[in-house]
C-alpha positions as CSV (number, residue, x, y, z in Angstrom):
1,M,0.0,0.0,0.0
2,L,2.9,2.4,0.8
3,F,4.2,2.0,-2.7
4,Y,0.9,2.9,-4.3
5,I,0.9,6.0,-2.2
6,L,4.5,6.8,-3.3
7,F,3.5,6.3,-6.9
8,A,0.5,8.5,-6.6
9,I,2.5,11.3,-4.9
10,G,5.1,11.1,-7.7
11,V,2.5,11.3,-10.4
12,I,0.4,14.1,-8.8
13,G,3.5,16.1,-7.9
14,F,4.9,15.7,-11.4
15,I,1.6,16.9,-13.0
16,A,1.4,19.8,-10.5
17,L,5.0,20.8,-11.3
18,F,4.6,20.8,-15.0
19,S,1.1,22.2,-15.2
20,G,2.6,25.6,-14.6
21,Q,0.0,26.7,-12.0
22,P,2.1,26.7,-8.8
23,G,5.4,27.4,-10.6
24,D,5.9,30.7,-8.9
25,S,7.2,29.2,-5.6
26,F,10.9,28.2,-5.3
27,L,10.2,26.0,-2.3
28,F,7.2,24.3,-3.9
29,T,9.1,23.5,-7.1
30,M,12.1,22.2,-5.1
31,M,10.0,20.0,-2.8
32,V,7.7,18.6,-5.4
33,G,10.6,17.7,-7.7
34,T,12.4,16.0,-4.9
35,V,9.4,14.1,-3.6
36,S,8.4,13.0,-7.1
37,G,11.9,11.8,-7.8
38,L,12.3,9.9,-4.6
39,A,8.8,8.4,-4.9
40,W,9.4,7.1,-8.5
41,L,12.9,5.9,-7.7
42,S,11.8,4.0,-4.6
43,F,8.8,2.6,-6.4
44,S,10.9,1.3,-9.2
45,L,13.5,-0.2,-6.8
46,F,11.5,-1.6,-3.9
47,V,8.2,-2.9,-5.3
48,K,8.2,-6.7,-5.4
49,K,8.8,-8.4,-8.7
50,D,5.4,-10.2,-8.5
51,W,3.4,-7.0,-8.4
52,R,0.9,-7.2,-11.2
53,G,2.3,-4.2,-13.0
54,F,5.8,-5.7,-13.1
55,R,4.8,-9.2,-14.2
56,G,5.8,-10.6,-17.5
57,K,8.1,-9.1,-20.1
58,N,6.8,-5.5,-19.5
59,G,7.9,-5.5,-15.9
60,M,11.6,-4.6,-16.4
61,P,11.1,-1.8,-18.9
62,I,8.4,-0.2,-16.6
63,R,10.7,-0.5,-13.6
64,I,13.6,1.0,-15.6
65,S,11.5,3.8,-17.0
66,L,10.2,4.8,-13.5
67,G,13.7,4.7,-12.2
68,I,15.0,6.9,-15.0
69,L,12.1,9.4,-14.4
70,G,12.9,9.5,-10.7
71,T,16.6,10.0,-11.3
72,L,16.0,12.8,-13.8
73,A,13.6,14.6,-11.4
74,L,16.3,14.4,-8.6
75,I,19.0,15.6,-11.0
76,M,16.8,18.6,-12.0
77,T,16.1,19.5,-8.3
78,H,19.8,19.3,-7.4
79,F,20.3,22.9,-8.5
80,F,17.4,24.0,-6.3
81,W,19.0,22.3,-3.3
82,V,22.4,24.0,-4.1
83,D,20.5,27.4,-4.1
84,F,18.5,26.6,-1.0
85,P,21.0,28.3,1.4
86,R,20.9,31.4,-0.8
87,F,17.1,31.2,-0.6
88,V,17.1,31.1,3.2
89,T,19.5,34.0,3.5
90,Q,18.0,35.9,0.6
91,D,21.4,36.2,-1.0
92,Y,20.4,36.8,-4.6
93,R,22.7,37.5,-7.5
94,T,21.8,40.7,-9.4
95,L,22.4,41.5,-13.0
96,K,22.0,45.1,-14.2
97,G,22.3,46.7,-17.6
98,I,21.0,46.7,-21.1
99,P,20.7,43.2,-22.5
100,S,23.0,42.1,-25.3
101,E,20.2,39.8,-26.6
102,V,16.5,39.5,-26.1
103,E,14.4,36.6,-27.4
104,Y,10.6,36.5,-27.4
105,H,8.7,33.5,-28.5
106,S,4.9,34.0,-28.6
107,G,2.7,31.2,-27.4
108,S,0.9,29.0,-29.9
109,G,-2.1,27.4,-28.3
110,E,-0.2,24.4,-26.8
111,T,3.0,26.2,-25.7
112,D,3.3,29.2,-23.4
113,E,5.1,32.4,-24.2
114,S,8.8,32.6,-23.4
115,F,11.0,35.7,-22.9
116,F,14.7,35.3,-22.6
117,V,17.2,38.1,-21.7
118,T,21.0,37.8,-21.9
119,L,22.9,40.1,-19.6
120,E,26.6,39.8,-18.9
121,G,26.7,36.6,-20.9
122,I,24.0,34.9,-18.7
123,R,20.7,33.9,-20.5
124,L,17.7,33.9,-18.2
125,P,14.0,33.3,-18.8
126,L,11.8,36.0,-17.4
127,L,8.6,34.8,-15.8
128,P,6.0,36.1,-15.8
129,V,6.5,37.2,-19.4
130,P,6.8,41.1,-19.4
131,D,4.2,43.0,-21.4
132,I,6.8,44.6,-23.7
133,S,7.9,44.0,-27.3
134,E,11.2,42.5,-28.1
135,E,12.4,45.7,-29.9
136,K,11.6,47.9,-26.9
137,A,13.2,45.5,-24.5
138,E,16.5,45.6,-26.3
139,K,16.8,49.3,-25.4
140,R,15.6,49.1,-21.8
141,Y,17.7,48.8,-18.6
142,F,17.0,45.6,-16.7
143,E,17.7,44.6,-13.1
144,I,17.3,40.9,-12.4
145,K,17.6,39.1,-9.1
146,Y,18.1,35.4,-9.4
147,F,19.7,32.3,-8.0
148,P,22.8,31.3,-9.9
149,Y,22.6,27.5,-10.1
150,S,18.9,27.0,-10.7
151,K,18.5,30.2,-12.7
152,W,15.4,30.9,-10.7
153,I,14.2,34.5,-11.2
154,V,13.3,36.0,-7.8
155,D,12.4,39.5,-9.2
156,Y,13.1,41.7,-12.1
157,E,12.5,45.3,-13.0
158,I,12.5,46.9,-16.5
159,G,13.6,50.5,-16.4
160,S,13.1,53.3,-18.8
161,D,14.2,53.6,-22.4
162,R,18.0,54.3,-22.8
163,E,18.1,55.8,-26.2
Protein backbone atom coordinates (compact mmCIF):
# COMPACT_ATOMS: atom_id res chain seq x y z
CA MET A 1 0.00 0.00 0.00
CA LEU A 2 2.87 2.37 0.80
CA PHE A 3 4.23 1.99 -2.70
CA TYR A 4 0.88 2.89 -4.28
CA ILE A 5 0.87 6.05 -2.20
CA LEU A 6 4.45 6.80 -3.29
CA PHE A 7 3.53 6.29 -6.93
CA ALA A 8 0.46 8.53 -6.59
CA ILE A 9 2.50 11.26 -4.88
CA GLY A 10 5.07 11.07 -7.66
CA VAL A 11 2.47 11.34 -10.42
CA ILE A 12 0.43 14.10 -8.77
CA GLY A 13 3.55 16.09 -7.90
CA PHE A 14 4.94 15.75 -11.41
CA ILE A 15 1.64 16.88 -12.95
CA ALA A 16 1.41 19.82 -10.54
CA LEU A 17 4.99 20.82 -11.27
CA PHE A 18 4.64 20.84 -15.03
CA SER A 19 1.10 22.19 -15.22
CA GLY A 20 2.62 25.60 -14.57
CA GLN A 21 0.02 26.68 -12.02
CA PRO A 22 2.08 26.68 -8.80
CA GLY A 23 5.36 27.39 -10.59
CA ASP A 24 5.90 30.73 -8.85
CA SER A 25 7.21 29.19 -5.65
CA PHE A 26 10.86 28.19 -5.33
CA LEU A 27 10.19 25.96 -2.29
CA PHE A 28 7.18 24.26 -3.89
CA THR A 29 9.10 23.49 -7.06
CA MET A 30 12.07 22.17 -5.10
CA MET A 31 10.00 19.98 -2.78
CA VAL A 32 7.67 18.58 -5.44
CA GLY A 33 10.59 17.70 -7.70
CA THR A 34 12.43 16.00 -4.85
CA VAL A 35 9.40 14.10 -3.56
CA SER A 36 8.40 12.98 -7.07
CA GLY A 37 11.92 11.83 -7.84
CA LEU A 38 12.28 9.91 -4.58
CA ALA A 39 8.80 8.40 -4.92
CA TRP A 40 9.37 7.10 -8.45
CA LEU A 41 12.88 5.90 -7.74
CA SER A 42 11.84 4.03 -4.59
CA PHE A 43 8.77 2.63 -6.37
CA SER A 44 10.94 1.27 -9.17
CA LEU A 45 13.51 -0.21 -6.78
CA PHE A 46 11.47 -1.61 -3.90
CA VAL A 47 8.19 -2.88 -5.33
CA LYS A 48 8.21 -6.67 -5.42
CA LYS A 49 8.75 -8.38 -8.75
CA ASP A 50 5.44 -10.23 -8.50
CA TRP A 51 3.41 -7.01 -8.37
CA ARG A 52 0.90 -7.25 -11.21
CA GLY A 53 2.28 -4.17 -13.00
CA PHE A 54 5.77 -5.68 -13.10
CA ARG A 55 4.79 -9.21 -14.19
CA GLY A 56 5.80 -10.58 -17.55
CA LYS A 57 8.12 -9.09 -20.11
CA ASN A 58 6.81 -5.53 -19.54
CA GLY A 59 7.93 -5.48 -15.92
CA MET A 60 11.59 -4.60 -16.36
CA PRO A 61 11.05 -1.77 -18.91
CA ILE A 62 8.41 -0.20 -16.65
CA ARG A 63 10.72 -0.48 -13.64
CA ILE A 64 13.64 1.03 -15.58
CA SER A 65 11.47 3.85 -16.99
CA LEU A 66 10.21 4.82 -13.54
CA GLY A 67 13.75 4.67 -12.18
CA ILE A 68 15.00 6.93 -14.97
CA LEU A 69 12.14 9.42 -14.42
CA GLY A 70 12.88 9.51 -10.70
CA THR A 71 16.59 9.98 -11.30
CA LEU A 72 15.98 12.80 -13.80
CA ALA A 73 13.63 14.57 -11.38
CA LEU A 74 16.29 14.35 -8.64
CA ILE A 75 18.98 15.64 -11.00
CA MET A 76 16.78 18.60 -11.98
CA THR A 77 16.09 19.50 -8.34
CA HIS A 78 19.76 19.26 -7.42
CA PHE A 79 20.28 22.87 -8.50
CA PHE A 80 17.41 24.00 -6.28
CA TRP A 81 19.03 22.32 -3.28
CA VAL A 82 22.36 23.99 -4.08
CA ASP A 83 20.55 27.37 -4.14
CA PHE A 84 18.52 26.62 -1.00
CA PRO A 85 21.01 28.28 1.42
CA ARG A 86 20.85 31.41 -0.75
CA PHE A 87 17.05 31.23 -0.61
CA VAL A 88 17.10 31.09 3.20
CA THR A 89 19.54 34.00 3.53
CA GLN A 90 17.98 35.89 0.59
CA ASP A 91 21.40 36.17 -1.00
CA TYR A 92 20.45 36.75 -4.62
CA ARG A 93 22.73 37.52 -7.51
CA THR A 94 21.84 40.67 -9.37
CA LEU A 95 22.37 41.48 -13.03
CA LYS A 96 22.01 45.09 -14.16
CA GLY A 97 22.25 46.66 -17.56
CA ILE A 98 20.96 46.73 -21.10
CA PRO A 99 20.67 43.20 -22.50
CA SER A 100 22.99 42.06 -25.25
CA GLU A 101 20.25 39.78 -26.58
CA VAL A 102 16.48 39.51 -26.14
CA GLU A 103 14.42 36.57 -27.39
CA TYR A 104 10.64 36.49 -27.38
CA HIS A 105 8.66 33.47 -28.54
CA SER A 106 4.91 33.97 -28.64
CA GLY A 107 2.68 31.18 -27.44
CA SER A 108 0.89 28.99 -29.92
CA GLY A 109 -2.09 27.36 -28.29
CA GLU A 110 -0.19 24.42 -26.83
CA THR A 111 2.95 26.24 -25.68
CA ASP A 112 3.31 29.23 -23.42
CA GLU A 113 5.11 32.43 -24.23
CA SER A 114 8.78 32.62 -23.38
CA PHE A 115 10.96 35.68 -22.93
CA PHE A 116 14.74 35.34 -22.58
CA VAL A 117 17.21 38.08 -21.72
CA THR A 118 20.99 37.82 -21.95
CA LEU A 119 22.89 40.09 -19.55
CA GLU A 120 26.63 39.82 -18.94
CA GLY A 121 26.68 36.55 -20.88
CA ILE A 122 23.98 34.92 -18.73
CA ARG A 123 20.73 33.92 -20.46
CA LEU A 124 17.70 33.95 -18.16
CA PRO A 125 14.00 33.27 -18.80
CA LEU A 126 11.77 36.04 -17.43
CA LEU A 127 8.60 34.79 -15.80
CA PRO A 128 5.99 36.09 -15.81
CA VAL A 129 6.53 37.24 -19.37
CA PRO A 130 6.75 41.05 -19.39
CA ASP A 131 4.25 43.04 -21.41
CA ILE A 132 6.83 44.64 -23.69
CA SER A 133 7.88 44.03 -27.25
CA GLU A 134 11.23 42.50 -28.13
CA GLU A 135 12.36 45.67 -29.91
CA LYS A 136 11.55 47.91 -26.93
CA ALA A 137 13.16 45.49 -24.47
CA GLU A 138 16.48 45.62 -26.35
CA LYS A 139 16.81 49.30 -25.40
CA ARG A 140 15.64 49.06 -21.79
CA TYR A 141 17.65 48.80 -18.58
CA PHE A 142 17.04 45.55 -16.68
CA GLU A 143 17.70 44.63 -13.07
CA ILE A 144 17.27 40.91 -12.43
CA LYS A 145 17.62 39.14 -9.07
CA TYR A 146 18.13 35.40 -9.45
CA PHE A 147 19.69 32.27 -7.97
CA PRO A 148 22.85 31.31 -9.86
CA TYR A 149 22.56 27.52 -10.10
CA SER A 150 18.86 26.95 -10.71
CA LYS A 151 18.52 30.21 -12.70
CA TRP A 152 15.35 30.89 -10.70
CA ILE A 153 14.24 34.50 -11.16
CA VAL A 154 13.30 36.03 -7.83
CA ASP A 155 12.41 39.46 -9.16
CA TYR A 156 13.09 41.67 -12.12
CA GLU A 157 12.52 45.28 -13.05
CA ILE A 158 12.51 46.88 -16.45
CA GLY A 159 13.64 50.48 -16.43
CA SER A 160 13.11 53.33 -18.81
CA ASP A 161 14.19 53.59 -22.41
CA ARG A 162 17.96 54.29 -22.75
CA GLU A 163 18.12 55.81 -26.20
